[in-house]
VEXTORDO-779699 format. One record per residue: residue in three letters; x, y, z of N, C-alpha, C, O in turn. Coordinates in steps of 0.02 Angstrom, whole numbers, padded with zeros to 5 digits, always signed. Layout:
N
ALAXYZXYZXYZXYZ/...
***
This chain:
339
UNK-01186-00220-01778-01137-00270-01756-01119-00258-01684-01103-00201-01664/UNK-01122-00310-01643-01104-00303-01572-01040-00342-01559-01034-00400-01579/UNK-00993-00312-01526-00929-00342-01512-00917-00335-01437-00933-00284-01407/UNK-00888-00387-01408-00882-00388-01334-00827-00341-01310-00831-00316-01254/UNK-00777-00328-01352-00722-00284-01330-00747-00211-01327-00768-00184-01378/UNK-00744-00181-01269-00768-00110-01263-00722-00059-01295-00662-00071-01305/UNK-00751-00002-01310-00715+00053-01340-00713+00112-01291-00761+00125-01254/UNK-00656+00147-01290-00649+00208-01251-00619+00263-01294-00602+00250-01352/UNK-00611+00323-01268-00588+00381-01306-00530+00414-01269-00534+00426-01209/UNK-00476+00428-01306-00420+00468-01282-00427+00536-01311-00426+00544-01372/UNK-00434+00586-01269-00447+00656-01290-00387+00698-01271-00367+00699-01213/UNK-00359+00732-01320-00303+00780-01308-00325+00851-01305-00283+00896-01303/UNK-00391+00862-01305-00419+00930-01309-00384+00967-01365-00349+01017-01353/UNK-00392+00944-01427-00356+00975-01484-00379+01048-01496-00437+01066-01486/UNK-00330+01087-01518-00343+01158-01532-00335+01168-01606-00282+01151-01634/UNK-00385+01196-01640-00379+01212-01711-00329+01268-01721-00324+01314-01680/UNK-00291+01265-01776-00246+01318-01792-00283+01385-01797-00333+01390-01832/UNK-00259+01435-01762-00292+01500-01760-00345+01506-01707-00372+01561-01698/UNK-00362+01454-01673-00412+01453-01622-00379+01463-01554-00318+01470-01550/UNK-00419+01463-01501-00392+01472-01432-00395+01407-01393-00436+01364-01407/UNK-00352+01400-01344-00357+01342-01300-00427+01337-01267-00453+01282-01257/UNK-00457+01393-01251-00523+01392-01221-00574+01358-01267-00617+01322-01243/UNK-00569+01369-01331-00615+01339-01379-00604+01264-01380-00652+01226-01382/UNK-00540+01241-01379-00527+01171-01379-00552+01136-01317-00578+01080-01321/UNK-00546+01169-01260-00570+01140-01197-00647+01137-01196-00677+01089-01170/UNK-00678+01189-01224-00753+01188-01225-00778+01130-01269-00827+01096-01254/UNK-00743+01119-01323-00765+01063-01368-00755+00995-01334-00797+00951-01342/UNK-00701+00986-01296-00694+00924-01261-00748+00912-01210-00771+00856-01201/UNK-00768+00965-01177-00823+00959-01128-00889+00947-01163-00931+00910-01137/UNK-00899+00978-01221-00960+00968-01260-00962+00895-01287-01016+00865-01291/UNK-00905+00869-01305-00901+00802-01334-00917+00748-01283-00946+00696-01301/UNK-00898+00759-01219-00901+00707-01168-00971+00675-01160-00975+00613-01161/UNK-01025+00713-01152-01090+00681-01145-01113+00646-01208-01152+00598-01204/UNK-01089+00667-01266-01104+00631-01329-01073+00562-01327-01104+00512-01346/UNK-01011+00558-01305-00977+00494-01298-01011+00449-01248-01018+00389-01260/UNK-01033+00478-01193-01068+00441-01141-01131+00410-01169-01143+00351-01159/UNK-01170+00449-01204-01234+00423-01233-01220+00371-01286-01260+00325-01297/UNK-01164+00375-01319-01148+00328-01374-01124+00261-01347-01121+00213-01386/UNK-01108+00256-01282-01090+00193-01253-01016+00179-01244-00997+00122-01229/UNK-00973+00230-01251-00903+00222-01238-00891+00210-01165-00927+00237-01123/UNK-00841+00168-01148-00831+00148-01079-00797+00205-01037-00816+00217-00980/UNK-00747+00238-01066-00710+00288-01028-00685+00342-01074-00678+00332-01134/UNK-00671+00399-01046-00636+00456-01078-00572+00469-01040-00573+00482-00979/UNK-00517+00466-01074-00453+00481-01042-00424+00546-01073-00433+00560-01132/UNK-00389+00583-01032-00357+00646-01053-00282+00637-01042-00260+00611-00991/UNK-00244+00659-01091-00171+00648-01090-00134+00712-01073-00150+00766-01098/UNK-00084+00705-01030-00043+00762-01010+00010+00777-01062+00053+00735-01077/UNK+00007+00839-01090+00058+00864-01135+00071+00937-01118+00027+00971-01090/UNK+00130+00960-01133+00148+01030-01116+00183+01065-01174+00221+01034-01212/UNK+00170+01128-01180+00205+01171-01229+00194+01147-01302+00238+01152-01344/UNK+00134+01120-01315+00115+01101-01383+00056+01143-01405+00002+01136-01376/UNK+00065+01187-01457+00010+01232-01473-00056+01199-01491-00109+01231-01484/UNK-00056+01138-01514-00117+01105-01535-00150+01063-01484-00198+01027-01499/UNK-00126+01065-01420-00152+01020-01368-00166+01063-01306-00123+01100-01283/UNK-00227+01058-01278-00248+01098-01222-00254+01060-01157-00281+01086-01108/UNK-00230+00997-01154-00242+00955-01095-00183+00955-01046-00170+00904-01014/UNK-00148+01010-01040-00090+01013-00996-00109+01007-00921-00075+00973-00883/UNK-00162+01041-00901-00187+01037-00831-00235+00977-00828-00295+00986-00821/UNK-00206+00919-00833-00245+00859-00845-00299+00847-00791-00357+00834-00807/UNK-00280+00851-00728-00329+00837-00674-00387+00886-00675-00444+00869-00659/UNK-00372+00949-00694-00426+01000-00697-00475+00983-00751-00536+00988-00742/UNK-00448+00962-00809-00493+00946-00865-00532+00881-00850-00591+00876-00870/UNK-00502+00834-00817-00539+00773-00798-00599+00791-00755-00653+00765-00765/UNK-00588+00836-00707-00643+00859-00664-00699+00892-00703-00758+00881-00688/UNK-00681+00933-00753-00733+00965-00793-00772+00917-00836-00832+00924-00844/UNK-00736+00866-00864-00771+00815-00903-00817+00773-00859-00873+00756-00879/UNK-00791+00756-00799-00833+00717-00753-00895+00756-00732-00949+00727-00724/UNK-00887+00821-00723-00946+00863-00708-00997+00864-00763-01057+00869-00750/UNK-00973+00858-00826-01018+00861-00884-01052+00796-00901-01093+00792-00947/UNK-01034+00742-00864-01060+00677-00876-01084+00646-00811-01079+00677-00758/UNK-01113+00585-00815-01139+00556-00752-01120+00483-00742-01121+00459-00685/UNK-01104+00447-00796-01091+00374-00787-01026+00352-00818-00996+00304-00792/UNK-01001+00382-00870-00941+00361-00904-00880+00371-00859-00876+00420-00823/UNK-00833+00324-00862-00772+00332-00823-00729+00386-00854-00729+00395-00915/UNK-00692+00423-00813-00649+00477-00836-00582+00471-00802-00579+00457-00742/UNK-00528+00482-00840-00463+00476-00808-00406+00502-00851-00417+00539-00900/UNK-00347+00482-00832-00287+00509-00865-00256+00456-00910-00249+00398-00890/UNK-00238+00476-00969-00205+00431-01015-00143+00462-01045-00140+00467-01106/UNK-00093+00484-01008-00094+00477-00936-00066+00539-00904-00050+00589-00936/UNK-00060+00533-00837-00020+00580-00798+00052+00559-00805+00068+00500-00794/UNK+00097+00605-00823+00168+00590-00828+00200+00597-00759+00223+00652-00740/UNK+00203+00543-00723+00215+00544-00652+00282+00578-00634+00285+00613-00584/UNK+00336+00569-00674+00399+00602-00654+00395+00678-00655+00439+00711-00629/UNK+00343+00707-00685+00334+00780-00683+00305+00804-00616+00301+00864-00604/UNK+00285+00758-00572+00245+00778-00514+00270+00740-00452+00298+00685-00456/UNK+00258+00770-00395+00267+00734-00331+00211+00684-00324+00153+00704-00333/UNK+00223+00621-00310+00170+00571-00303+00117+00593-00253+00058+00578-00263/UNK+00134+00628-00200+00085+00651-00152+00034+00698-00184-00025+00693-00170/UNK+00057+00742-00227+00012+00789-00261-00037+00752-00306-00096+00769-00307/UNK-00013+00702-00342-00057+00665-00385-00108+00625-00343-00167+00620-00361/UNK-00085+00597-00287-00131+00561-00243-00186+00608-00217-00245+00588-00213/UNK-00169+00669-00199-00217+00718-00176-00266+00738-00232-00326+00741-00222/UNK-00238+00752-00291-00280+00772-00347-00330+00719-00366-00389+00734-00376/UNK-00306+00656-00372-00352+00604-00393-00395+00580-00334-00450+00554-00344/UNK-00372+00589-00274-00415+00577-00216-00473+00625-00215-00529+00606-00199/UNK-00458+00688-00234-00512+00738-00238-00560+00721-00292-00620+00725-00282/UNK-00534+00703-00351-00578+00682-00406-00624+00625-00388-00683+00625-00403/UNK-00594+00574-00355-00633+00515-00336-00684+00533-00283-00739+00504-00282/UNK-00668+00579-00237-00717+00601-00186-00775+00636-00218-00832+00629-00194/UNK-00762+00673-00271-00816+00711-00304-00855+00668-00354-00913+00681-00367/UNK-00822+00617-00381-00854+00575-00432-00839+00502-00416-00803+00468-00453/UNK-00867+00477-00362-00848+00411-00338-00863+00354-00388-00916+00350-00419/UNK-00813+00310-00394-00820+00252-00437-00813+00265-00511-00828+00221-00552/UNK-00790+00326-00530-00785+00342-00601-00717+00365-00624-00708+00382-00682/UNK-00667+00366-00579-00603+00396-00594-00550+00342-00607-00544+00295-00568/UNK-00511+00349-00662-00453+00307-00676-00389+00349-00670-00390+00409-00683/UNK-00335+00316-00650-00270+00349-00647-00220+00312-00689-00191+00263-00666/UNK-00210+00333-00750-00160+00306-00795-00095+00344-00789-00095+00405-00788/UNK-00039+00307-00784+00025+00338-00772+00076+00323-00828+00081+00267-00852/UNK+00112+00374-00848+00165+00366-00897+00230+00394-00868+00229+00431-00818/UNK+00285+00376-00900+00351+00398-00873+00386+00448-00918+00438+00475-00898/UNK+00360+00462-00978+00390+00513-01022+00370+00583-00997+00323+00590-00959/UNK+00406+00636-01018+00390+00701-00995+00328+00731-01025+00299+00777-00996/UNK+00307+00706-01086+00250+00735-01119+00267+00803-01150+00223+00844-01162/UNK+00331+00813-01164+00353+00878-01192+00426+00872-01211+00454+00818-01211/UNK+00457+00929-01228+00528+00930-01245+00570+00938-01183+00542+00951-01129/UNK+00635+00931-01189+00680+00932-01131+00679+01001-01095+00679+01005-01034/UNK+00680+01054-01135+00680+01121-01105+00618+01132-01063+00623+01158-01007/UNK+00560+01114-01090+00498+01122-01052+00499+01075-00992+00472+01092-00939/UNK+00529+01017-00999+00535+00971-00942+00570+01004-00885+00550+00995-00827/UNK+00622+01041-00898+00658+01075-00843+00613+01130-00814+00613+01141-00753/UNK+00575+01165-00857+00528+01217-00832+00476+01187-00786+00451+01221-00741/UNK+00459+01123-00796+00412+01088-00752+00445+01066-00687+00411+01039-00644/UNK+00510+01078-00680+00550+01055-00622+00547+00979-00619+00541+00950-00566/UNK+00552+00948-00679+00549+00876-00682+00608+00845-00648+00665+00869-00654/UNK+00596+00791-00610+00648+00754-00575+00700+00731-00626+00682+00696-00673/UNK+00763+00751-00618+00817+00730-00663+00821+00654-00671+00844+00629-00722/UNK+00799+00617-00620+00800+00544-00622+00730+00516-00641+00718+00455-00638/UNK+00685+00562-00661+00619+00540-00677+00620+00492-00736+00655+00502-00785/UNK+00580+00439-00730+00580+00388-00780+00629+00332-00765+00615+00274-00776/UNK+00687+00352-00739+00738+00302-00718+00714+00266-00655+00724+00206-00647/UNK+00681+00305-00612+00657+00277-00549+00580+00273-00550+00547+00281-00498/UNK+00553+00262-00608+00481+00261-00616+00447+00210-00570+00394+00225-00541/UNK+00476+00151-00563+00446+00100-00521+00440+00122-00450+00391+00107-00416/UNK+00491+00159-00425+00489+00184-00357+00437+00239-00350+00404+00244-00298/UNK+00429+00279-00402+00379+00334-00399+00308+00304-00399+00264+00328-00364/UNK+00298+00253-00439+00233+00218-00439+00219+00187-00369+00164+00193-00343/UNK+00269+00156-00340+00261+00125-00274+00244+00179-00223+00201+00167-00180/UNK+00276+00237-00226+00262+00291-00179+00190+00316-00186+00156+00330-00137/UNK+00167+00323-00248+00099+00345-00261+00049+00292-00234-00002+00310-00204/UNK+00063+00229-00247+00018+00176-00222+00013+00178-00148-00041+00166-00120/UNK+00069+00193-00113+00068+00198-00040+00026+00254-00015-00007+00248+00037/UNK+00028+00312-00051-00014+00368-00030-00088+00355-00042-00130+00384-00007/UNK-00105+00312-00092-00174+00297-00106-00200+00238-00065-00261+00226-00063/UNK-00157+00203-00031-00178+00147+00013-00205+00175+00078-00192+00233+00095/UNK-00245+00135+00115-00268+00159+00179-00210+00180+00223-00160+00145+00228/UNK-00217+00238+00256-00164+00265+00299-00148+00217+00355-00194+00189+00386/UNK-00084+00208+00368-00063+00164+00422-00062+00202+00489-00054+00263+00488/UNK-00070+00169+00546-00064+00202+00610+00004+00237+00617+00056+00206+00606/UNK+00003+00299+00636+00065+00336+00647+00096+00365+00583+00149+00396+00585/UNK+00061+00355+00527+00088+00381+00463+00087+00459+00465+00034+00489+00475/UNK+00144+00489+00456+00150+00562+00466+00125+00603+00405+00097+00657+00413/UNK+00135+00575+00346+00112+00610+00286+00058+00570+00252+00068+00512+00233/UNK+00000+00601+00245-00058+00565+00216-00086+00608+00158-00081+00669+00159/UNK-00114+00576+00110-00150+00609+00056-00223+00621+00079-00260+00574+00090/UNK-00241+00685+00086-00308+00702+00109-00339+00753+00061-00321+00811+00064/UNK-00385+00731+00017-00410+00663+00008-00360+00619-00029-00310+00644-00056/UNK-00373+00557-00030-00330+00511-00069-00317+00445-00031-00325+00391-00060/UNK-00299+00448+00031-00283+00388+00069-00345+00344+00072-00399+00366+00094/UNK-00337+00281+00051-00391+00234+00052-00438+00239-00007-00487+00201-00011/UNK-00425+00284-00054-00467+00290-00113-00458+00230-00159-00401+00209-00173/UNK-00511+00203-00182-00507+00145-00226-00507+00169-00299-00558+00165-00333/UNK-00449+00193-00321-00440+00218-00388-00399+00169-00428-00342+00154-00410/UNK-00427+00143-00482-00386+00098-00524-00326+00133-00553-00332+00187-00582/UNK-00267+00103-00543-00206+00128-00572-00188+00086-00633-00186+00025-00630/UNK-00174+00120-00689-00153+00089-00750-00080+00113-00764-00062+00168-00745/UNK-00041+00071-00795+00022+00093-00825+00015+00100-00901-00018+00059-00933/UNK+00046+00151-00928+00044+00164-00999+00115+00160-01027+00164+00173-00992/UNK+00120+00141-01089+00186+00138-01118+00186+00133-01193+00135+00117-01223/UNK+00245+00145-01223+00255+00138-01295+00314+00094-01309+00339+00092-01365/UNK+00336+00057-01256+00393+00011-01264+00379-00050-01220+00325-00057-01192/UNK+00428-00093-01215+00419-00153-01175+00430-00139-01099+00411-00181-01058/UNK+00459-00083-01082+00472-00068-01012+00406-00065-00971+00400-00098-00920/UNK+00359-00026-00996+00295-00017-00962+00258-00084-00958+00227-00099-00908/UNK+00262-00124-01011+00228-00190-01011+00256-00234-00957+00219-00267-00921/UNK+00321-00234-00951+00354-00278-00901+00338-00254-00830+00325-00295-00786/UNK+00338-00188-00818+00323-00162-00751+00251-00174-00733+00237-00192-00676/UNK+00205-00163-00780+00134-00175-00767+00122-00248-00750+00082-00264-00706/UNK+00157-00293-00785+00150-00364-00772+00177-00381-00702+00146-00419-00665/UNK+00233-00353-00685+00264-00366-00621+00220-00341-00562+00217-00373-00509/UNK+00186-00284-00572+00146-00255-00521+00074-00279-00521+00035-00264-00476/UNK+00057-00318-00572-00013-00342-00578-00063-00286-00590-00116-00283-00559/UNK-00045-00241-00638-00088-00184-00652-00110-00187-00724-00075-00217-00766/UNK-00167-00158-00741-00188-00153-00812-00139-00112-00850-00107-00067-00823/UNK-00132-00127-00916-00081-00094-00957-00113-00069-01023-00152-00105-01055/UNK-00095-00008-01042-00119+00021-01104-00058+00038-01147-00011+00071-01124/UNK-00059+00015-01210-00004+00029-01256-00021+00083-01306-00075+00083-01335/UNK+00028+00130-01315+00015+00190-01357+00031+00177-01429+00076+00209-01457/UNK-00004+00131-01460+00009+00118-01532-00021+00172-01576-00012+00170-01637/UNK-00056+00220-01548-00082+00276-01589-00028+00322-01612-00039+00362-01658/UNK+00032+00319-01582+00089+00358-01607+00154+00320-01608+00202+00344-01638/UNK+00157+00260-01577+00220+00224-01571+00205+00148-01575+00209+00113-01524/UNK+00187+00123-01634+00164+00052-01638+00218+00001-01641+00202-00059-01639/UNK+00282+00021-01645+00337-00026-01660+00337-00086-01615+00345-00143-01638/UNK+00329-00076-01551+00337-00131-01502+00270-00159-01478+00267-00193-01426/UNK+00216-00146-01515+00149-00166-01492+00146-00241-01479+00128-00261-01424/UNK+00162-00283-01526+00155-00354-01516+00201-00381-01463+00182-00424-01423/UNK+00263-00357-01463+00310-00380-01412+00287-00361-01342+00291-00401-01295/UNK+00263-00300-01335+00239-00277-01269+00178-00318-01246+00173-00336-01187/UNK+00134-00334-01293+00075-00375-01275+00096-00444-01250+00068-00469-01201/UNK+00145-00473-01283+00169-00540-01262+00203-00538-01194+00189-00580-01151/UNK+00247-00488-01184+00281-00483-01120+00232-00472-01064+00237-00504-01012/UNK+00183-00428-01074+00134-00413-01022+00097-00476-01001+00090-00491-00941/UNK+00072-00514-01050+00033-00574-01034+00075-00630-01003+00055-00662-00955/UNK+00134-00641-01031+00176-00697-01008+00205-00685-00938+00216-00733-00901/UNK+00216-00622-00921+00249-00607-00857+00199-00583-00803+00220-00568-00747/UNK+00137-00581-00818+00087-00552-00774+00084-00590-00707+00080-00651-00706/UNK+00087-00553-00652+00082-00581-00584+00016-00554-00554+00008-00494-00548/UNK-00030-00598-00536-00093-00574-00507-00080-00533-00444-00032-00545-00407/UNK-00123-00483-00433-00117-00439-00376-00185-00427-00346-00235-00450-00372/UNK-00186-00388-00290-00250-00370-00261-00290-00327-00310-00352-00328-00308/UNK-00256-00291-00352-00291-00247-00399-00319-00284-00458-00369-00263-00486/UNK-00287-00339-00479-00304-00373-00542-00285-00446-00538-00228-00462-00522/UNK-00333-00490-00552-00319-00561-00548-00289-00589-00611-00254-00640-00610/UNK-00303-00557-00669-00276-00581-00733-00262-00518-00777-00290-00464-00765/UNK-00218-00525-00827-00198-00467-00866-00257-00433-00900-00305-00466-00920/UNK-00252-00368-00907-00301-00328-00944-00264-00280-00987-00231-00235-00961/UNK-00269-00288-01053-00228-00253-01102-00271-00208-01145-00319-00231-01176/UNK-00254-00145-01146-00291-00097-01188-00244-00068-01242-00186-00053-01227/UNK-00268-00062-01303-00229-00038-01359-00255+00031-01380-00315+00041-01389/UNK-00209+00078-01387-00226+00145-01411-00216+00149-01487-00166+00123-01512/UNK-00262+00180-01523-00257+00184-01595-00286+00249-01620-00337+00273-01595/UNK-00253+00278-01670-00282+00337-01705-00338+00311-01751-00330+00259-01784/UNK-00392+00347-01753-00448+00323-01793-00488+00382-01823-00500+00432-01790/UNK-00507+00373-01886-00551+00421-01919-00604+00384-01959-00588+00348-02006/UNK-00666+00392-01940-00721+00361-01976-00762+00416-02011-00773+00470-01983/UNK-00785+00400-02072-00828+00445-02109-00873+00402-02152-00869+00341-02151/UNK-00917+00434-02189-00966+00397-02229-00931+00354-02282-00957+00301-02299/UNK-00873+00377-02309-00838+00340-02360-00765+00336-02342-00740+00375-02301/UNK-00731+00288-02372-00657+00282-02360-00622+00346-02383-00576+00369-02349/UNK-00643+00373-02439-00609+00432-02468-00617+00492-02422-00569+00530-02412/UNK-00677+00502-02393-00687+00559-02349-00648+00550-02284-00620+00598-02257/UNK-00646+00489-02258-00607+00477-02197-00532+00492-02209-00498+00522-02167/UNK-00506+00471-02266-00437+00483-02283-00423+00558-02289-00372+00582-02266/UNK-00470+00594-02319-00462+00666-02324-00461+00700-02256-00420+00743-02243/UNK-00505+00680-02212-00510+00709-02146-00447+00692-02105-00424+00734-02067/UNK-00420+00632-02114-00362+00611-02077-00299+00650-02097-00250+00648-02060/UNK-00300+00684-02153-00242+00725-02173-00228+00780-02122-00171+00803-02117/UNK-00278+00800-02084-00266+00849-02031-00221+00821-01977-00178+00856-01951/UNK-00232+00757-01959-00189+00724-01909-00119+00716-01935-00070+00728-01900/UNK-00114+00694-01999-00046+00687-02027-00009+00753-02029+00051+00754-02015/UNK-00041+00806-02047-00007+00871-02046+00015+00891-01976+00070+00918-01967/UNK-00026+00878-01927-00009+00895-01858+00053+00856-01833+00097+00884-01800/UNK+00055+00791-01850+00114+00751-01829+00176+00774-01867+00231+00775-01840/UNK+00167+00792-01932+00225+00813-01972+00254+00878-01944+00315+00884-01937/UNK+00212+00926-01929+00238+00989-01903+00271+00981-01835+00319+01016-01819/UNK+00244+00935-01795+00276+00920-01732+00346+00890-01741+00394+00907-01706/UNK+00351+00845-01790+00415+00814-01805+00465+00865-01833+00525+00859-01823/UNK+00439+00913-01869+00481+00967-01897+00505+01016-01846+00547+01059-01861/UNK+00480+01011-01784+00499+01057-01731+00465+01122-01734+00488+01171-01704/UNK+00407+01125-01770+00367+01185-01775+00295+01168-01766+00255+01177-01812/UNK+00276+01143-01705+00208+01117-01697+00154+01168-01709+00162+01227-01693/UNK+00098+01145-01738+00043+01188-01753-00022+01156-01725-00023+01098-01704/UNK-00075+01196-01726-00140+01169-01709-00167+01125-01766-00134+01114-01816/UNK-00226+01101-01755-00258+01058-01808-00273+01101-01869-00306+01152-01864/UNK-00248+01079-01927-00255+01116-01988-00311+01087-02032-00329+01029-02024/UNK-00339+01127-02077-00390+01102-02123-00364+01044-02164-00305+01041-02180/UNK-00409+00997-02183-00387+00940-02222-00361+00959-02291-00379+01012-02317/UNK-00319+00918-02320-00291+00929-02386-00313+00874-02432-00310+00815-02413/UNK-00336+00891-02490-00357+00841-02539-00300+00795-02563-00308+00735-02570/UNK-00243+00827-02575-00185+00789-02601-00125+00807-02559-00102+00865-02560/UNK-00099+00758-02521-00043+00771-02474+00024+00769-02510+00075+00785-02478/UNK+00027+00750-02572+00092+00739-02606+00137+00799-02605+00198+00793-02599/UNK+00108+00858-02612+00149+00919-02612+00168+00944-02542+00210+00988-02535/UNK+00137+00914-02489+00149+00936-02420+00213+00905-02394+00250+00938-02358/UNK+00227+00842-02411+00279+00806-02378+00350+00832-02395+00365+00851-02452/UNK+00392+00831-02344+00464+00845-02355+00496+00776-02370+00466+00724-02355/UNK+00557+00775-02398+00590+00712-02417+00594+00664-02357+00617+00682-02303/UNK+00571+00603-02367+00575+00551-02317+00522+00554-02263+00518+00509-02221/UNK+00482+00608-02263+00434+00619-02210+00375+00573-02214+00352+00547-02163/UNK+00350+00563-02273+00291+00521-02282+00304+00449-02259+00262+00418-02227/UNK+00362+00422-02275+00379+00354-02255+00386+00349-02179+00363+00301-02149/UNK+00417+00400-02148+00425+00397-02076+00359+00401-02041+00348+00364-01992/UNK+00314+00444-02064+00249+00449-02030+00204+00390-02046+00161+00372-02006/UNK+00215+00361-02103+00176+00300-02120+00191+00246-02070+00146+00209-02049/UNK+00255+00239-02052+00275+00189-02002+00244+00207-01934+00219+00163-01899/UNK+00246+00272-01916+00219+00292-01852+00143+00283-01849+00116+00270-01796/UNK+00111+00288-01905+00038+00281-01910+00016+00212-01937-00039+00204-01962/UNK+00059+00163-01931+00044+00099-01963-00017+00064-01935-00047+00023-01970/UNK-00036+00080-01872-00094+00049-01841-00156+00095-01845-00208+00078-01817/UNK-00150+00152-01880-00206+00197-01885-00264+00164-01923-00252+00127-01970/UNK-00324+00177-01903-00385+00147-01934-00426+00203-01965-00451+00247-01930/UNK-00432+00202-02032-00462+00256-02069-00509+00227-02119-00489+00183-02158/UNK-00573+00251-02120-00618+00228-02172-00691+00234-02155-00710+00265-02106/UNK-00731+00204-02196-00803+00201-02185-00818+00153-02126-00774+00117-02104/UNK-00881+00154-02102-00896+00109-02047-00878+00036-02057-00854+00003-02011/UNK-00890+00011-02117-00873-00060-02130-00797-00070-02131-00772-00121-02107/UNK-00760-00023-02159-00688-00028-02162-00658-00024-02090-00616-00063-02070/UNK-00682+00024-02054-00658+00035-01986-00673-00026-01942-00630-00047-01903/UNK-00731-00053-01948-00749-00113-01908-00703-00172-01925-00679-00207-01880/UNK-00691-00183-01989-00648-00238-02009-00577-00229-01983-00547-00276-01957/UNK-00549-00168-01990-00483-00157-01966-00478-00161-01890-00429-00186-01863/UNK-00529-00136-01856-00528-00140-01782-00533-00213-01760-00500-00232-01712/UNK-00573-00253-01794-00578-00323-01777-00511-00358-01786-00491-00400-01745/UNK-00477-00341-01840-00411-00371-01852-00362-00352-01798-00323-00393-01775/UNK-00363-00288-01776-00318-00266-01722-00331-00303-01657-00285-00323-01622/UNK-00395-00313-01640-00413-00349-01578-00391-00421-01582-00365-00448-01534/UNK-00401-00451-01641-00380-00521-01651-00305-00530-01647-00280-00577-01616/UNK-00268-00484-01678-00195-00489-01676-00165-00478-01607-00117-00512-01589/UNK-00193-00432-01569-00164-00412-01506-00196-00446-01447-00167-00447-01393/UNK-00257-00476-01456-00293-00501-01400-00316-00448-01351-00327-00461-01292/UNK-00325-00385-01376-00342-00328-01334-00407-00342-01296-00455-00370-01324/UNK-00409-00322-01233-00469-00326-01194-00511-00262-01201-00570-00261-01182/UNK-00479-00210-01229-00514-00145-01239-00473-00106-01288-00412-00114-01292/UNK-00506-00063-01325-00472-00017-01374-00490+00054-01356-00548+00070-01345/UNK-00439+00097-01354-00452+00169-01340-00430+00207-01403-00373+00201-01425/UNK-00476+00246-01430-00465+00278-01496-00456+00354-01486-00489+00385-01444/UNK-00410+00382-01527-00398+00452-01530-00416+00480-01598-00391+00457-01649/UNK-00460+00530-01598-00484+00558-01661-00477+00634-01658-00500+00666-01611/UNK-00446+00662-01709-00442+00733-01715-00468+00755-01785-00457+00719-01834/UNK-00500+00810-01790-00525+00834-01854-00529+00910-01851-00541+00938-01798/UNK-00518+00942-01906-00522+01016-01905-00593+01040-01888-00602+01089-01851/UNK-00642+01008-01914-00711+01024-01898-00737+00981-01841-00735+00920-01844/UNK-00762+01012-01790-00785+00976-01731-00842+00926-01750-00845+00870-01724/UNK-00884+00947-01796-00939+00903-01818-00913+00838-01848-00942+00785-01837/UNK-00857+00842-01885-00827+00781-01913-00799+00737-01859-00802+00676-01865/UNK-00772+00766-01808-00745+00728-01752-00801+00693-01716-00797+00633-01700/UNK-00854+00729-01702-00912+00698-01670-00941+00642-01714-00957+00587-01690/UNK-00947+00655-01777-00977+00604-01822-00934+00541-01825-00961+00485-01829/UNK-00868+00550-01823-00825+00491-01824-00840+00446-01763-00847+00385-01770/UNK-00845+00476-01705-00859+00435-01645-00928+00405-01648-00938+00350-01624/UNK-00977+00441-01677-01045+00414-01683-01047+00354-01731-01077+00302-01717/UNK-01014+00362-01790-01011+00307-01838-00978+00245-01809-01001+00189-01819/UNK-00922+00257-01772-00888+00200-01742-00933+00165-01691-00937+00104-01691/UNK-00966+00204-01648-01010+00174-01597-01066+00134-01630-01082+00078-01609/UNK-01095+00163-01682-01151+00129-01716-01128+00064-01748-01162+00013-01744/UNK-01071+00066-01779-01045+00006-01815-01018-00047-01767-01031-00107-01776/UNK-00981-00025-01716-00947-00073-01671-00990-00098-01616-00991-00158-01601/UNK-01025-00052-01585-01063-00069-01526-01138-00077-01539-01175-00097-01495/UNK-01160-00063-01601-01230-00064-01615-01269-00015-01574-01326-00026-01555/UNK-01236+00042-01560-01266+00093-01515-01322+00128-01550-01312+00159-01603/UNK-01382+00125-01522-01438+00165-01550-01443+00232-01516-01484+00274-01535/UNK-01399+00242-01466-01402+00303-01427-01357+00357-01456-01361+00415-01436/UNK-01312+00340-01503-01265+00388-01529-01302+00449-01556-01344+00442-01600/UNK-01287+00506-01529-01316+00569-01552-01385+00582-01526-01415+00633-01543/UNK-01412+00536-01483-01480+00546-01457-01480+00601-01405-01428+00614-01374/UNK-01536+00633-01393-01541+00684-01341-01524+00654-01272-01536+00594-01260/UNK-01498+00695-01228-01482+00675-01161-01547+00659-01123-01598+00690-01136/UNK-01544+00610-01077-01602+00593-01038-01589+00607-00965-01633+00596-00923/
***
């Protein structure tokens, strides 16, 4: 089956419980060329801090390593939490990435801290971060624009770099700002689906064409697990459910082995809460996943879908991406040797 809407991958460099961050990072780098051969459009890495099951905290560094391991797929941030950083530093980092990997780098920006409040202070996060997000985005755009005559502070590298900037969000704020600035927008329905449809409507209705983008471009993020059967996919997805549950409990863990029966795992009220949080998750066999993904695209009018998949066994994670590529894109290259 061939579908015009492209697929991309959101990678958090997951760490298995009891494993090391180094192992999680190596797996992300090993996965990247497999995704490239399978026909995915881009790989994005998300900035998170102080979470035992996530190794993508040094986001720009990991983007560079993934870009080094591939040759054609786009690589970027999904996203950089801009209030954690000076805009000049991000302009320099992504200017460097673009200089080393021209035409392949994306810069997705979010306004949340990507961590808890205590860790946010350890990051020296701007106390007004997020409140002045629009000003921070404008400052970053200025550093990435061609340097003006007499400009005293320049991003070197970075000034004049043609790096696509995306805004990311899980509410209507990001949708409205992306529309106002004429930028592509990605919605995080893989963990916060509540405002998905409202954000999609606001983004399209308020979109103002810009030099960057002549018409709206909307990408939807979704948790996804594909396996040979619906039952096996549901079993594998229990690792993701456990990870989210432990994070909600305030005792985050790495990726845990799947559980056959989750009924004894849940605390009171927890299953219902996580079911709402995972309401857009796509789990099943190739035919089930394709049908659900088609429904999501039709409902949202998404121009692109970016999927996040975690599994205790790396082979199951790889196989999920291969099955999805084969079913959705008709990819004959999934799992083929590199050329």
